[in-house]
C-alpha positions as CSV (number, residue, x, y, z in Angstrom):
1,M,-33.2,-10.8,-14.5
2,N,-31.3,-8.8,-11.8
3,E,-27.1,-8.9,-12.1
4,N,-26.8,-9.7,-8.4
5,S,-29.0,-12.9,-9.0
6,S,-27.4,-16.0,-8.2
7,S,-28.0,-17.5,-11.5
8,R,-25.5,-15.4,-12.7
9,Q,-22.7,-16.0,-10.3
10,P,-19.7,-18.4,-10.8
11,A,-19.7,-21.5,-8.7
12,P,-17.1,-21.3,-5.3
13,T,-13.9,-22.7,-6.7
14,S,-12.2,-25.3,-4.9
15,A,-9.0,-27.8,-4.8
16,A,-8.5,-31.2,-3.6
17,Q,-5.7,-32.2,-1.6
18,G,-5.2,-35.0,0.9
19,G,-8.3,-36.5,-0.5
20,R,-10.3,-33.4,1.0
21,R,-12.4,-31.1,-0.9
22,R,-10.9,-27.3,-0.3
23,L,-13.3,-24.4,-0.7
24,I,-12.4,-21.2,-1.4
25,L,-14.3,-18.3,-0.3
26,P,-13.9,-15.0,-2.2
27,H,-12.6,-12.4,-0.4
28,P,-15.3,-9.9,-0.3
29,I,-13.7,-6.6,-1.1
30,A,-13.5,-8.1,-4.2
31,D,-17.2,-9.3,-4.5
32,L,-19.3,-7.1,-3.0
33,G,-22.1,-5.9,-5.2
34,R,-21.9,-8.8,-7.2
35,V,-22.1,-12.2,-4.6
36,H,-25.4,-14.0,-3.5
37,P,-25.7,-12.4,-0.3
38,E,-26.1,-16.2,1.3
39,L,-22.4,-17.5,-0.5
40,E,-21.0,-17.8,2.9
41,R,-23.5,-19.5,4.6
42,D,-24.1,-21.8,1.4
43,M,-20.2,-22.3,1.7
44,M,-20.6,-23.3,5.2
45,A,-23.2,-25.7,4.5
46,R,-21.0,-28.0,2.6
47,L,-18.3,-28.2,5.0
48,G,-17.7,-31.8,6.2
49,P,-15.4,-34.6,7.0
50,D,-14.3,-34.5,3.5
51,C,-14.9,-30.9,2.8
52,V,-13.2,-28.0,4.4
53,F,-12.4,-24.4,4.0
54,M,-8.5,-23.4,1.9
55,M,-6.1,-22.5,4.2
56,G,-2.5,-22.6,3.7
57,D,-1.0,-23.7,0.1
58,N,-3.3,-23.9,-2.7
59,P,-2.1,-27.0,-4.5
60,V,-3.1,-25.1,-8.0
61,L,-0.5,-22.5,-7.4
62,P,3.0,-22.6,-7.5
63,K,4.7,-23.2,-4.1
64,M,6.8,-20.4,-3.2
65,P,10.4,-20.4,-1.3
66,E,10.4,-20.3,2.6
67,K,12.2,-17.1,2.5
68,P,10.5,-15.5,-0.4
69,Q,12.4,-12.7,-2.5
70,L,10.9,-9.7,-4.8
71,M,11.2,-11.8,-8.0
72,D,9.5,-15.0,-6.4
73,F,6.6,-13.0,-6.4
74,F,6.9,-11.4,-10.1
75,N,7.5,-15.3,-11.0
76,L,5.3,-17.5,-9.0
77,R,2.5,-14.9,-8.0
78,F,2.1,-12.1,-10.7
79,T,-0.2,-11.9,-13.3
80,A,1.0,-12.7,-16.9
81,F,-0.2,-9.4,-17.5
82,T,1.0,-7.3,-14.8
83,R,4.3,-9.1,-14.7
84,D,5.1,-8.2,-18.4
85,H,3.8,-4.8,-18.3
86,L,6.3,-3.9,-15.1
87,L,9.2,-5.5,-16.9
88,Q,8.3,-3.6,-20.4
89,S,7.8,-0.4,-18.2
90,A,11.3,-0.3,-16.3
91,M,12.7,-1.7,-19.8
92,L,11.7,1.2,-21.6
93,A,12.9,3.1,-18.7
94,L,16.3,1.6,-18.5
95,R,16.4,1.8,-22.2
96,S,16.0,5.8,-21.8
97,G,18.8,6.1,-19.9
98,L,16.9,7.6,-16.9
99,E,18.1,6.9,-13.3
100,E,17.9,3.5,-11.5
101,K,15.4,4.9,-9.2
102,V,13.7,5.7,-11.7
103,V,13.8,2.0,-13.1
104,L,13.1,0.6,-9.9
105,A,9.9,2.9,-9.3
106,C,8.9,1.8,-12.8
107,L,9.3,-2.2,-11.8
108,L,7.1,-1.8,-9.2
109,H,4.5,0.8,-9.6
110,D,1.6,-1.8,-10.2
111,I,3.2,-4.2,-7.9
112,A,-0.5,-4.2,-5.9
113,N,-2.3,-5.0,-9.4
114,G,0.1,-8.1,-9.8
115,A,-1.9,-10.4,-6.7
116,L,-3.3,-8.2,-4.3
117,I,-5.9,-5.4,-5.1
118,R,-6.9,-2.9,-8.0
119,T,-8.1,-0.4,-6.4
120,D,-6.2,2.4,-5.1
121,H,-3.3,0.5,-6.6
122,G,-0.6,3.4,-6.2
123,Y,-1.0,3.6,-2.3
124,W,-1.4,-0.1,-1.6
125,G,1.8,-0.9,-3.8
126,A,3.3,2.5,-2.1
127,Q,2.8,0.4,1.3
128,L,3.8,-2.6,0.1
129,I,7.3,-1.4,-1.0
130,E,8.0,1.3,1.7
131,P,10.2,-0.3,4.0
132,Y,12.3,-1.8,1.6
133,V,12.9,1.6,-0.7
134,S,13.9,5.2,-0.8
135,E,11.2,7.4,0.0
136,E,11.1,9.2,-3.2
137,I,10.7,5.6,-4.7
138,S,7.3,4.6,-2.9
139,W,6.1,8.4,-3.2
140,A,6.4,8.1,-6.8
141,V,4.7,4.7,-7.1
142,R,2.0,6.2,-4.7
143,Y,1.4,9.4,-6.5
144,H,1.6,7.9,-10.1
145,Q,-1.8,6.4,-9.6
146,A,-3.4,10.3,-10.0
147,L,-0.9,11.7,-12.5
148,R,-1.9,8.9,-15.0
149,F,-5.3,10.9,-15.3
150,F,-3.4,14.5,-16.0
151,P,-1.6,15.1,-19.1
152,D,1.8,16.9,-19.0
153,E,3.2,18.6,-22.5
154,S,6.5,19.0,-21.2
155,V,7.6,15.3,-21.2
156,G,4.9,14.5,-24.1
157,Y,2.6,12.8,-21.7
158,E,-1.1,12.9,-22.8
159,Y,-4.4,11.5,-21.4
160,P,-4.1,7.9,-22.4
161,Q,-7.0,6.6,-25.1
162,A,-7.0,3.7,-23.6
163,Y,-8.7,5.3,-20.4
164,R,-11.6,6.6,-22.8
165,E,-11.8,2.7,-23.8
166,F,-12.2,1.3,-20.1
167,F,-14.0,4.4,-18.3
168,G,-16.0,6.1,-21.2
169,P,-15.1,9.5,-22.8
170,E,-17.2,11.5,-20.0
171,Y,-15.1,9.9,-16.9
172,Q,-13.9,12.0,-14.4
173,P,-11.3,11.1,-11.8
174,S,-12.7,11.5,-8.2
175,A,-12.0,15.1,-6.1
176,Y,-9.3,13.0,-3.8
177,V,-7.5,12.1,-7.3
178,W,-7.5,15.5,-8.5
179,E,-6.1,16.6,-5.2
180,A,-3.6,14.4,-4.7
181,Y,-2.2,15.7,-8.6
182,E,-2.3,19.0,-7.2
183,Q,0.2,17.6,-4.2
184,A,2.2,15.8,-6.8
185,R,2.5,18.8,-9.2
186,N,4.2,21.2,-6.6
187,H,6.5,18.6,-4.9
188,R,10.0,18.1,-5.4
189,W,9.6,14.3,-6.3
190,Y,7.1,15.1,-9.2
191,M,9.2,14.3,-12.0
192,T,9.8,11.1,-10.5
193,A,6.5,9.9,-10.3
194,R,5.6,11.6,-13.9
195,L,8.6,9.4,-15.9
196,I,6.7,6.5,-14.2
197,T,3.5,7.2,-16.2
198,L,5.4,8.3,-19.3
199,N,7.3,4.8,-19.3
200,D,3.9,3.3,-18.3
201,A,1.1,4.1,-20.8
202,Y,3.5,2.5,-23.9
203,A,4.6,-0.8,-21.8
204,F,1.6,-3.2,-22.9
205,D,3.2,-4.9,-26.4
206,P,2.0,-8.6,-26.2
207,N,5.3,-9.3,-28.6
208,V,7.7,-8.1,-26.3
209,V,9.8,-10.4,-24.2
210,V,12.1,-9.2,-21.1
211,D,14.2,-11.1,-19.2
212,P,13.7,-10.5,-15.4
213,E,17.5,-10.7,-14.9
214,E,17.8,-7.3,-16.3
215,F,17.0,-6.0,-13.3
216,T,18.9,-8.0,-10.9
217,D,21.8,-5.6,-10.4
218,V,18.9,-2.5,-9.9
219,I,17.1,-4.6,-7.6
220,G,20.1,-5.2,-5.3
221,R,21.2,-1.9,-5.0
222,H,17.9,-0.2,-4.5
223,F,15.6,-2.7,-3.0
224,R,16.5,-4.4,0.7
225,Q,15.7,-7.6,0.7
226,P,15.0,-9.0,4.1
227,A,17.2,-12.2,5.0
228,A,14.0,-13.8,6.4
229,G,12.0,-13.6,3.3
230,L,9.6,-11.0,2.2
231,G,6.1,-11.5,4.6
232,F,8.3,-13.0,7.5
233,D,10.7,-10.0,8.4
234,N,8.0,-8.4,11.0
235,S,7.6,-5.5,8.8
236,P,4.5,-3.1,9.5
237,V,3.7,-4.5,5.7
238,A,4.4,-8.0,6.3
239,H,0.9,-9.3,6.4
240,M,0.5,-7.9,2.9
241,W,3.1,-9.9,1.0
242,R,2.0,-12.8,3.1
243,T,-1.6,-12.5,1.5
244,M,0.0,-12.9,-2.0
245,I,1.7,-15.9,-0.7
246,W,-1.5,-17.9,0.7
247,P,-4.2,-15.3,-1.3
248,N,-7.1,-18.1,-0.9
249,N,-6.6,-18.3,3.0
250,L,-10.2,-18.4,4.6
251,L,-8.7,-16.0,7.9
């Protein structure tokens, strides 16, 4: 049977609130190539007085504060896997005595993976944080994506064994990744991004628990938290934070 067959697709998720069933239509960017081509029409045919599309707060998700700050997203929106990974990565950097800018970069490097998008996550993550951190930190988050695929013996970074398992031993990064690596390798902030990768590959211990409060002071000194809350400060990336607040909105 073809993998794209509708019989292989999970049923659309929904949640009840106020006596109505609210349908969640998957975002197309995550489902192209595997969702039944008639899914949108099929779901629209289910609409009626007691069945509508999801908009606003999803009752199965924790409600965000009116003026959410960075740690609200860590605690209320990020997947547990990503949250633990970022906290472990930042703790490794902190215990290694690295500069606070590197510690914060490690804390934020996979922020897009947490509750937004995995594809080109370094670029998405850099955009998410760009208005709130130094240019060096956002640059390092962007370029760590490419540097992960290339070893650097000077700091003891090897190609991750996990990538051979994830992608296969024959996998080669795309041309744009090679180009980004060459650009980063010759940049004055290369080592900031490289140190992210060094504190990235070993930060997946399921038995390690890190208290987010460990980074309160680092965040306070290096992340400009908007008074209106992330998503409501009219920054060029406010819509990206709102997407994480209301990830199931139809429009």
